[in-house]
N, C-alpha and C positions, 0 to 999 in steps of 0.2 A: 713375929719376926719382921721387923721393919727393913731389914737389910736383904736385898736380893742380889745374890752373886751369880746369877745366870750369865753364861758366856755368850748368849746369843747376840747377834749384831743388829737386832731390830732397832734399838735406841740410836745406834750410829746411823742407820739408814734413815730413821725418822728425822734426826737432826740434819742430815745432808739434804733431805727433801725440803725441810723447812727453810734451810739456807738457800736452796735453789729457787724456791718460790719467792722468797724475800728479794733475791737479786732480780728475778723477772719483774716483780712489782716495782722495784726501783727503776729498772730500765724503762718500763711503761710510763712511769711518772716523768722521767727525763724526756721521753719523746713527746709527751703531751704538753710540756711546758712551752709557752710561746717564746719565740726567739726575741732577745732584746735587740733593739735598734739603738745603737749609741750614736752620739753626735760625732762629727769628724774630729773635733777637739779631743773627745774622750777616747776615740780609736787611736789617735796619735799618741796620747798619753799611755795607753795600754801597750802600744807598739814599743815605745821608748823603754817602758819597764821590762818588757820581755827581752829586749836587746841587752839592757843593762844586766839582767839576771843571767843571760847566756854568756856575756863577757866575763862575769864573775865566775861562773862555773868553769869556763875554759882558761881562766887565769889571764885574760886579755886586759891589759891596763892601758888607758889612754893618758896622755900628759894632762896636767891640770888645765892648760890652755884649751885643750880639745875635749875635755870630759863632757861639757855641756853644749858642744857645738852640734846642732841638729843636722848640719850638712855633712858630717862624717858618715861615709857609707856603712851600712850594716855589715857585720861579718857574714861569711858564707858558711853553711854547715857542711857542704860537700863541694867537690870540684864541679859537679853538675849544676849547683846553684849559682855558679859564676855567671852573672847576667851581662848582657850587652849594655855598655854605658850609654847615657843619653847623647853624648857628643858623637857617638858612632851611629846613631840612628835607632837606638834601642828604647827610647822613651824613658830611660832611667829605671830606678827601682832595683835595689840589690838586696840580697839576703833572703832569708826564709820567710819573713813575716810581711813582705810587701803585699798589701791588699788582702790580708787574711780575713778580715771581718767586714768586708764591704757588703752593703745591702744589695737587694735585687736590681735596683736601678743602676747602681754603680757597676754591677756585674755585666749588665748589657752594654753599658758605655765602655767598660774595660775590654769586653770581647771585640767590639768594633775597633777600638784603638789597637788591640793586639793584632787583629787581622791586617790593619793598615801597616803596622810596624813589620810584621813578618813577611810582607810582600815587598819590602824595601830592599833593593840590591845590597846596600851597605850592611843591613842586618843579616842578609843571607851570607855575605862574605864572613862576617863575624861568626856565624853559626858553623860554617864549614871549617874555619880555622879552629874554633873551639872543639869541634868533634875530633879533629886530627890530634890536638893536644890531649884531649881526654883519652883517646885510644893509646897514645904513648904513655900517659900517666898510668893507665891500667897495665900496660906491658911492663912498666917499671915497678909494679906491685905496690903503688902508693894507694892505700885503702881510703884514707880521708885526709883532708888538710890538717896540718898542725895549727896550734893557736896563732902563731905569727902569720901563717899563710891565710888563715880565715879572715884576718883583718887587713893584711897587706894587699892581697889580690884585688879586692874591690876598691881599696883606696888608691892604689897605683893605677888601676884602670880608669879611675876618675881624674887622672893626671894630677894627683895631689902629691906633695912632698911627704915622704915617709922616712922616719928614723926608727928602726926597729932594734930591740935588744932582746936576745933570747940565747939560751945555752947552746953550746956546740952540739951539732947533730939534730937541731930542732927544725930544720927546713928553711933557714933564712935564705939560702941561695935560691931554692925553688920559689920562695915568696917573691923574689925580685926578678928572676929569670923568666918565669911564666908570663907575667904581664909584658915584659920586654919583648918576648917572642911574639905575643899577640899584637902588640903595637907595631912591631917591625913589619908585620904582614898587612897592616891596615893600609888601604889605598891612600895615597898622599892627599887627594882632594877631600877625603873624609876626615883625615887626621887634622888638616889645617882649616877645615870648614869652608872650603871653596865649593861651590855647587857642582861644578863640572870638572872632569879630569883635566889636569894641566897638560899641555902638549909636550911630547918628549923631544 
């Protein structure tokens, strides 16, 4: 009798054990592989491809004139990813992938730069306003930004002109009002780039 119709679960257990060991071996191989150090040009290309893929997934389309413009800010994944723009004293960098694959030297440099930025009073003002807006967003039960908000928030905060087209109820008003509120609370000397506050 070549056919065994035992109902015991040993074969299932053995297969599960083999699968578990295989996964552990794969995990060990992944951790033992040396990290690749890409050139800055390669990292920039990877970043552009990730952002393009994210925009496609979210249905975010840029105009033909802007599709290949590298200065277009990255979309944000969440309201917490909304970064302080460079003109406000934030050093720039928007979106989820800013600096994701930096090497160790860049990490140390970035840490020093971040410490300098976060001690800046203009950045602290942005952070306080951002926290207030975030708490109101949470009270309003907004879970995450809609696609038009993902692209419009960082673009408007970089003081770019934006023409958005989206269906009714997709969050266009929020996409324009939130940056307007943020900019309205920006100190005048920061907004206009004068180094000291203007006398009242």
